[in-house]
A tleap script that builds the chain and sets N, CA, C and O, in Angstrom:
source leaprc.protein.ff14SB
mol = sequence {
  NMET ALA THR TYR LYS GLU ILE GLN ASP PHE
  VAL LYS LEU ASN ASN GLY PHE THR PRO LYS
  SER CYS TRP ILE ALA HIE MET LYS GLU LEU
  CYS GLY LEU ASN PRO LYS MET SER ALA ARG
  ARG TYR SER PRO THR SER ARG THR ASN PRO
  CYS PRO LEU GLU LYS GLN ASP ALA LEU ARG
  ASN ALA PHE ARG HIE PHE GLU LEU CILE
}
set mol.1.N position { 11.347 7.120 5.534 }
set mol.1.CA position { 10.169 6.708 5.264 }
set mol.1.C position { 9.885 5.239 4.673 }
set mol.1.O position { 10.092 4.989 3.486 }
set mol.2.N position { 9.463 4.418 5.456 }
set mol.2.CA position { 9.167 2.965 5.314 }
set mol.2.C position { 9.700 2.306 4.081 }
set mol.2.O position { 10.139 3.270 3.453 }
set mol.3.N position { 9.880 1.444 3.498 }
set mol.3.CA position { 10.268 0.392 2.519 }
set mol.3.C position { 8.643 -0.500 2.108 }
set mol.3.O position { 7.651 -0.725 2.802 }
set mol.4.N position { 8.953 -0.806 0.781 }
set mol.4.CA position { 6.870 -1.375 0.517 }
set mol.4.C position { 7.109 -2.673 1.492 }
set mol.4.O position { 6.054 -2.947 2.064 }
set mol.5.N position { 8.164 -3.538 1.844 }
set mol.5.CA position { 8.739 -4.641 2.760 }
set mol.5.C position { 8.469 -4.407 3.927 }
set mol.5.O position { 7.630 -4.975 4.626 }
set mol.6.N position { 9.462 -3.195 4.315 }
set mol.6.CA position { 8.597 -3.155 5.863 }
set mol.6.C position { 7.308 -2.878 5.981 }
set mol.6.O position { 6.872 -3.595 6.881 }
set mol.7.N position { 6.096 -1.913 5.344 }
set mol.7.CA position { 4.729 -2.084 5.542 }
set mol.7.C position { 4.258 -2.715 5.787 }
set mol.7.O position { 3.462 -2.653 6.724 }
set mol.8.N position { 4.567 -4.152 4.764 }
set mol.8.CA position { 4.001 -5.862 4.109 }
set mol.8.C position { 3.923 -6.297 5.405 }
set mol.8.O position { 2.948 -6.638 6.076 }
set mol.9.N position { 5.895 -6.191 5.837 }
set mol.9.CA position { 6.642 -7.500 7.374 }
set mol.9.C position { 5.596 -6.937 8.714 }
set mol.9.O position { 5.298 -7.606 9.704 }
set mol.10.N position { 4.985 -4.962 8.288 }
set mol.10.CA position { 4.088 -4.994 9.466 }
set mol.10.C position { 3.135 -5.283 9.420 }
set mol.10.O position { 2.371 -5.590 10.335 }
set mol.11.N position { 2.932 -5.234 8.042 }
set mol.11.CA position { 0.662 -6.199 8.544 }
set mol.11.C position { 0.627 -7.418 8.565 }
set mol.11.O position { -0.069 -8.074 9.340 }
set mol.12.N position { 1.459 -7.919 7.619 }
set mol.12.CA position { 1.975 -9.485 8.227 }
set mol.12.C position { 1.789 -9.643 9.578 }
set mol.12.O position { 0.784 -10.272 9.909 }
set mol.13.N position { 2.419 -9.280 10.325 }
set mol.13.CA position { 2.913 -10.151 11.589 }
set mol.13.C position { 1.624 -9.315 13.060 }
set mol.13.O position { 1.356 -9.562 14.236 }
set mol.14.N position { 1.040 -7.921 11.626 }
set mol.14.CA position { -0.660 -7.296 13.192 }
set mol.14.C position { -1.822 -7.668 12.348 }
set mol.14.O position { -2.941 -7.254 12.650 }
set mol.15.N position { -1.559 -8.708 10.916 }
set mol.15.CA position { -3.014 -8.697 10.569 }
set mol.15.C position { -2.575 -9.963 10.080 }
set mol.15.O position { -3.458 -10.258 9.275 }
set mol.16.N position { -1.875 -10.736 10.083 }
set mol.16.CA position { -2.311 -11.965 9.358 }
set mol.16.C position { -1.577 -12.125 8.005 }
set mol.16.O position { -0.961 -13.182 7.869 }
set mol.17.N position { -1.545 -11.160 6.894 }
set mol.17.CA position { -2.010 -11.715 5.733 }
set mol.17.C position { -0.802 -10.301 5.068 }
set mol.17.O position { -0.422 -9.371 5.779 }
set mol.18.N position { -0.346 -10.520 3.386 }
set mol.18.CA position { 0.814 -9.676 2.970 }
set mol.18.C position { 0.201 -9.186 2.409 }
set mol.18.O position { -0.280 -9.896 1.525 }
set mol.19.N position { -0.263 -7.773 2.410 }
set mol.19.CA position { -0.540 -7.274 0.723 }
set mol.19.C position { 0.966 -7.211 -0.326 }
set mol.19.O position { 2.180 -7.387 -0.434 }
set mol.20.N position { -0.433 -6.766 -0.981 }
set mol.20.CA position { 0.345 -7.055 -2.192 }
set mol.20.C position { 1.451 -5.178 -3.039 }
set mol.20.O position { 0.985 -4.056 -3.235 }
set mol.21.N position { 2.305 -5.491 -3.185 }
set mol.21.CA position { 2.787 -4.185 -3.146 }
set mol.21.C position { 1.842 -3.151 -4.260 }
set mol.21.O position { 2.171 -1.967 -4.327 }
set mol.22.N position { 0.889 -3.563 -4.953 }
set mol.22.CA position { -0.099 -2.635 -5.745 }
set mol.22.C position { -1.191 -1.725 -4.535 }
set mol.22.O position { -1.571 -0.561 -4.411 }
set mol.23.N position { -1.441 -3.325 -3.622 }
set mol.23.CA position { -2.263 -2.374 -2.932 }
set mol.23.C position { -1.980 -1.689 -2.256 }
set mol.23.O position { -2.783 -0.789 -2.005 }
set mol.24.N position { -0.659 -1.714 -1.558 }
set mol.24.CA position { 0.477 -0.700 -1.231 }
set mol.24.C position { 0.183 1.142 -1.839 }
set mol.24.O position { -0.397 2.191 -1.560 }
set mol.25.N position { 1.390 0.261 -3.164 }
set mol.25.CA position { 1.209 1.587 -4.230 }
set mol.25.C position { -0.473 2.558 -3.962 }
set mol.25.O position { -0.509 3.754 -3.672 }
set mol.26.N position { -1.567 1.768 -4.132 }
set mol.26.CA position { -3.002 2.258 -3.956 }
set mol.26.C position { -3.397 2.858 -3.376 }
set mol.26.O position { -4.099 3.817 -3.695 }
set mol.27.N position { -2.921 2.325 -1.694 }
set mol.27.CA position { -3.329 2.635 -0.834 }
set mol.27.C position { -2.208 5.235 -0.666 }
set mol.27.O position { -2.365 6.326 -0.117 }
set mol.28.N position { -1.522 4.654 -1.416 }
set mol.28.CA position { -0.170 5.760 -1.333 }
set mol.28.C position { -1.234 7.039 -1.613 }
set mol.28.O position { -1.629 7.975 -0.918 }
set mol.29.N position { -1.498 6.578 -3.033 }
set mol.29.CA position { -2.235 7.647 -3.822 }
set mol.29.C position { -3.359 8.097 -3.481 }
set mol.29.O position { -3.744 9.142 -4.005 }
set mol.30.N position { -4.419 7.225 -2.227 }
set mol.30.CA position { -5.116 7.148 -1.593 }
set mol.30.C position { -5.146 8.338 -0.621 }
set mol.30.O position { -5.980 9.205 -0.362 }
set mol.31.N position { -3.663 7.981 -0.093 }
set mol.31.CA position { -3.634 8.869 0.962 }
set mol.31.C position { -2.671 10.702 0.589 }
set mol.31.O position { -2.237 11.525 1.395 }
set mol.32.N position { -2.669 10.709 -0.763 }
set mol.32.CA position { -2.253 11.481 -1.201 }
set mol.32.C position { -0.416 11.772 -0.930 }
set mol.32.O position { 0.137 12.845 -0.688 }
set mol.33.N position { 0.456 9.823 -1.139 }
set mol.33.CA position { 1.799 10.019 -0.892 }
set mol.33.C position { 2.252 10.070 -2.279 }
set mol.33.O position { 3.344 10.465 -2.689 }
set mol.34.N position { 1.313 9.639 -2.910 }
set mol.34.CA position { 2.816 10.083 -4.740 }
set mol.34.C position { 3.303 8.820 -4.441 }
set mol.34.O position { 3.657 8.648 -3.275 }
set mol.35.N position { 3.384 8.087 -5.058 }
set mol.35.CA position { 3.979 6.550 -5.084 }
set mol.35.C position { 4.299 6.737 -6.294 }
set mol.35.O position { 3.601 7.237 -7.175 }
set mol.36.N position { 5.740 6.197 -6.391 }
set mol.36.CA position { 6.826 6.705 -7.343 }
set mol.36.C position { 5.444 4.823 -8.844 }
set mol.36.O position { 5.145 3.632 -8.761 }
set mol.37.N position { 5.263 5.925 -9.744 }
set mol.37.CA position { 4.774 4.505 -11.185 }
set mol.37.C position { 6.026 3.242 -10.889 }
set mol.37.O position { 7.255 3.301 -10.846 }
set mol.38.N position { 5.361 2.482 -10.773 }
set mol.38.CA position { 6.169 0.826 -11.285 }
set mol.38.C position { 6.061 0.414 -13.188 }
set mol.38.O position { 5.168 -0.174 -13.796 }
set mol.39.N position { 7.515 1.083 -13.751 }
set mol.39.CA position { 7.362 0.665 -14.983 }
set mol.39.C position { 6.806 -0.675 -15.289 }
set mol.39.O position { 7.264 -1.212 -16.297 }
set mol.40.N position { 5.742 -1.437 -14.490 }
set mol.40.CA position { 4.966 -2.836 -15.321 }
set mol.40.C position { 3.752 -2.362 -15.137 }
set mol.40.O position { 2.633 -2.802 -15.403 }
set mol.41.N position { 4.168 -1.330 -14.607 }
set mol.41.CA position { 1.878 -0.575 -14.492 }
set mol.41.C position { 1.551 -0.383 -16.607 }
set mol.41.O position { 2.185 -0.040 -17.605 }
set mol.42.N position { 0.224 -0.858 -16.254 }
set mol.42.CA position { 0.293 -1.350 -18.177 }
set mol.42.C position { -0.752 0.352 -18.299 }
set mol.42.O position { -0.685 0.805 -19.442 }
set mol.43.N position { -1.252 0.863 -17.733 }
set mol.43.CA position { -1.583 2.340 -17.969 }
set mol.43.C position { -1.338 3.115 -16.113 }
set mol.43.O position { -1.746 2.515 -15.119 }
set mol.44.N position { -0.738 4.254 -16.055 }
set mol.44.CA position { -0.387 5.684 -16.215 }
set mol.44.C position { -1.663 6.094 -14.978 }
set mol.44.O position { -1.403 6.260 -13.786 }
set mol.45.N position { -3.640 6.250 -15.842 }
set mol.45.CA position { -4.979 6.515 -15.196 }
set mol.45.C position { -5.414 5.280 -14.437 }
set mol.45.O position { -6.045 5.564 -13.418 }
set mol.46.N position { -5.257 4.048 -14.646 }
set mol.46.CA position { -6.008 3.148 -14.270 }
set mol.46.C position { -5.166 1.850 -13.730 }
set mol.46.O position { -4.313 1.546 -14.564 }
set mol.47.N position { -5.152 0.775 -12.286 }
set mol.47.CA position { -5.460 0.310 -11.498 }
set mol.47.C position { -6.322 -1.005 -12.228 }
set mol.47.O position { -7.459 -0.948 -12.698 }
set mol.48.N position { -5.374 -2.249 -12.164 }
set mol.48.CA position { -5.382 -3.676 -12.620 }
set mol.48.C position { -6.528 -4.438 -11.347 }
set mol.48.O position { -7.640 -4.963 -11.295 }
set mol.49.N position { -5.047 -3.962 -10.187 }
set mol.49.CA position { -5.732 -4.414 -9.349 }
set mol.49.C position { -5.742 -3.768 -7.763 }
set mol.49.O position { -4.805 -3.944 -6.985 }
set mol.50.N position { -7.114 -2.902 -7.392 }
set mol.50.CA position { -7.049 -1.503 -6.801 }
set mol.50.C position { -6.907 -2.674 -5.279 }
set mol.50.O position { -7.202 -3.831 -4.982 }
set mol.51.N position { -6.184 -1.318 -4.584 }
set mol.51.CA position { -6.783 -2.237 -2.268 }
set mol.51.C position { -8.190 -2.988 -2.331 }
set mol.51.O position { -9.312 -2.496 -2.206 }
set mol.52.N position { -7.935 -3.913 -2.489 }
set mol.52.CA position { -9.570 -4.291 -1.727 }
set mol.52.C position { -10.133 -3.687 -0.648 }
set mol.52.O position { -9.509 -3.949 0.380 }
set mol.53.N position { -11.223 -2.865 -0.463 }
set mol.53.CA position { -12.134 -1.646 1.333 }
set mol.53.C position { -11.257 -2.947 2.270 }
set mol.53.O position { -10.063 -2.805 2.535 }
set mol.54.N position { -12.391 -4.736 2.890 }
set mol.54.CA position { -11.119 -4.821 4.073 }
set mol.54.C position { -10.038 -4.821 4.059 }
set mol.54.O position { -9.508 -5.077 5.140 }
set mol.55.N position { -9.413 -4.631 3.242 }
set mol.55.CA position { -7.917 -4.133 3.095 }
set mol.55.C position { -6.734 -2.621 3.682 }
set mol.55.O position { -5.594 -2.338 4.050 }
set mol.56.N position { -8.038 -2.099 3.405 }
set mol.56.CA position { -7.662 -0.113 2.966 }
set mol.56.C position { -7.374 -0.181 4.920 }
set mol.56.O position { -6.880 0.707 5.615 }
set mol.57.N position { -7.675 -0.982 5.179 }
set mol.57.CA position { -7.650 -0.049 7.429 }
set mol.57.C position { -5.829 -0.948 7.956 }
set mol.57.O position { -4.893 -0.684 8.711 }
set mol.58.N position { -6.043 -1.572 7.406 }
set mol.58.CA position { -4.556 -2.423 7.705 }
set mol.58.C position { -3.395 -1.098 6.955 }
set mol.58.O position { -2.489 -0.539 7.572 }
set mol.59.N position { -3.660 -0.935 5.950 }
set mol.59.CA position { -2.777 -0.391 5.205 }
set mol.59.C position { -2.996 1.568 5.988 }
set mol.59.O position { -2.292 2.570 5.866 }
set mol.60.N position { -3.796 1.407 6.447 }
set mol.60.CA position { -3.900 2.868 7.071 }
set mol.60.C position { -3.107 2.066 7.958 }
set mol.60.O position { -1.899 1.865 7.832 }
set mol.61.N position { -3.773 1.666 8.764 }
set mol.61.CA position { -2.646 2.076 10.513 }
set mol.61.C position { -1.321 1.795 9.808 }
set mol.61.O position { -0.521 2.636 10.218 }
set mol.62.N position { -0.764 1.010 8.959 }
set mol.62.CA position { 1.009 0.677 8.948 }
set mol.62.C position { 1.101 2.034 8.048 }
set mol.62.O position { 2.172 2.265 8.609 }
set mol.63.N position { 0.971 3.012 7.266 }
set mol.63.CA position { 1.144 3.837 7.314 }
set mol.63.C position { 1.056 4.874 8.543 }
set mol.63.O position { 1.732 5.880 8.331 }
set mol.64.N position { 0.395 4.865 9.754 }
set mol.64.CA position { 0.403 5.970 10.966 }
set mol.64.C position { 1.534 5.570 11.875 }
set mol.64.O position { 1.883 6.228 12.856 }
set mol.65.N position { 2.254 4.085 11.351 }
set mol.65.CA position { 2.868 3.230 12.328 }
set mol.65.C position { 3.883 4.334 12.065 }
set mol.65.O position { 4.109 5.329 12.753 }
set mol.66.N position { 4.617 3.826 10.575 }
set mol.66.CA position { 5.127 4.048 10.115 }
set mol.66.C position { 5.883 5.568 10.077 }
set mol.66.O position { 7.100 5.742 10.018 }
set mol.67.N position { 4.524 6.941 10.143 }
set mol.67.CA position { 3.884 7.631 10.288 }
set mol.67.C position { 4.688 8.592 9.101 }
set mol.67.O position { 5.679 9.320 9.047 }
set mol.68.N position { 3.659 8.133 8.241 }
set mol.68.CA position { 3.837 8.184 6.373 }
set mol.68.C position { 3.422 9.199 6.526 }
set mol.68.O position { 4.003 10.281 6.432 }
set mol.69.N position { 1.533 8.803 6.979 }
set mol.69.CA position { 0.344 10.156 7.315 }
set mol.69.C position { -0.110 10.509 8.929 }
set mol.69.O position { -0.908 11.417 9.161 }
savepdb mol mol.pdb
quit
């Protein structure tokens, strides 16, 4: 399984931005991958920084590249 750093590097190289780790975790949830919950997360049921809609396709492409989905 790819690390968050590998996903961030891939997205930066191919899309020109570095995704936040909370965006990656949010997209993993949306894709059914069940990420571990961060110790710094305030609430297990809500997100303070969900992945923006315009960034979601880039993260899905990275997940496909690393064969996560």
